[in-house]
C-alpha positions as CSV (number, residue, x, y, z in Angstrom):
1,X,0.3,59.6,65.1
2,X,-2.4,58.1,62.9
3,X,-6.0,58.6,64.2
4,X,-8.1,55.5,64.5
5,X,-11.0,56.8,62.5
6,X,-13.9,55.2,60.6
7,X,-13.7,57.0,57.2
8,X,-17.0,58.2,55.7
9,X,-17.6,58.0,51.9
10,X,-18.2,61.7,51.3
11,X,-18.9,61.3,47.6
12,X,-22.5,60.8,48.6
13,X,-24.3,64.0,47.6
14,X,-25.7,65.0,51.0
15,X,-22.5,64.4,53.0
16,X,-21.1,67.5,54.7
17,X,-17.5,67.3,55.8
18,X,-15.7,69.8,58.0
19,X,-13.4,72.6,57.2
20,X,-10.7,73.5,59.7
21,X,-9.1,76.9,59.4
22,X,-6.1,77.9,61.5
23,X,-4.4,81.2,62.2
24,X,-0.8,81.3,63.6
25,X,0.2,83.4,66.5
26,X,2.1,86.5,65.4
27,X,5.9,86.1,65.0
28,X,5.8,82.3,65.1
29,X,7.2,81.6,61.6
30,X,10.3,80.0,63.2
31,X,8.2,77.7,65.3
32,X,6.2,76.7,62.2
33,X,9.4,75.8,60.3
34,X,10.7,73.8,63.3
35,X,7.6,71.7,63.4
36,X,6.9,71.5,59.7
37,X,8.5,68.0,59.1
38,X,6.5,66.5,62.0
39,X,3.3,68.2,60.7
40,X,3.8,66.9,57.2
41,X,4.5,63.4,58.5
42,X,1.3,63.6,60.6
43,X,-0.7,64.7,57.5
44,X,0.8,61.8,55.5
45,X,-0.2,59.3,58.2
46,X,-3.7,60.6,58.1
47,X,-4.1,61.1,54.3
48,X,-7.3,59.1,54.1
49,X,-9.0,61.7,56.3
50,X,-7.9,64.6,54.1
51,X,-10.0,65.8,51.2
52,X,-7.6,68.8,50.8
53,X,-5.3,70.9,52.9
54,X,-2.7,73.6,52.6
55,X,-1.2,76.8,53.9
56,X,-2.8,80.2,53.3
57,X,-0.7,82.4,51.1
58,X,-0.8,86.1,50.1
59,X,-0.9,87.2,46.5
60,X,2.9,87.0,46.2
61,X,2.9,83.4,47.5
62,X,4.2,84.2,50.9
63,X,3.0,82.3,54.0
64,X,0.2,84.1,55.8
65,X,0.6,81.9,58.9
66,X,-2.2,79.5,59.0
67,X,-3.9,76.8,56.9
68,X,-7.1,75.2,55.7
69,X,-8.0,71.5,56.0
70,X,-11.1,69.8,54.5
71,X,-11.6,66.8,56.6
72,X,-13.4,63.6,55.3
73,X,-15.8,63.1,58.2
74,X,-19.3,64.1,59.3
75,X,-18.3,63.9,62.9
76,X,-17.1,67.1,64.6
77,X,-15.3,65.2,67.3
78,X,-13.2,63.5,64.7
79,X,-12.3,66.8,63.1
80,X,-11.5,68.3,66.5
81,X,-9.3,65.3,67.4
82,X,-7.5,65.5,64.1
83,X,-6.4,69.2,64.6
84,X,-5.7,68.7,68.3
85,X,-3.2,66.0,67.4
86,X,-1.4,68.0,64.7
87,X,2.2,68.9,65.7
88,X,1.5,72.5,64.9
89,X,-1.4,72.5,67.4
90,X,0.5,70.5,70.0
91,X,3.4,73.0,69.7
92,X,1.1,76.0,70.5
93,X,1.5,77.5,67.1
94,X,-2.2,78.5,66.6
95,X,-3.8,81.7,67.8
96,X,-7.2,80.6,66.6
97,X,-8.8,77.4,65.1
98,X,-12.3,77.4,63.5
99,X,-14.1,74.1,62.7
100,X,-17.1,74.5,60.4
101,X,-19.4,72.3,58.5
102,X,-19.1,72.5,54.7
103,X,-21.9,71.9,52.2
104,X,-20.5,70.7,49.0
105,X,-22.2,72.4,46.1
106,X,-19.6,71.2,43.7
107,X,-16.9,68.5,44.5
108,X,-14.4,66.9,42.3
109,X,-16.1,68.4,39.2
110,X,-19.5,67.1,40.1
111,X,-22.7,69.0,41.2
112,X,-23.6,67.7,44.7
113,X,-26.8,69.5,45.7
């Protein structure tokens, strides 16, 4: 389950990691719950690759059906491989996945531009 990835040190000011945003298919909350434990285990095994991640919630704290991951790599192929090996992805949970470069203006309390 762990990706064999060379980790980049993204504390360098000009490094630009990737954001992955996912949207679940409608009426797939049960499928999300069934795969949640495997998904969390996958994230745990790949913790070195994650700068941050989590589910998208509404203002009342209810699950909106999707998530955001900030991936510690400057290689889009690594970001793509990461999401394609996630148990949520493998289970067909996602309606849409967007992978986008992210320019850090501020990161971990520091100005990066």
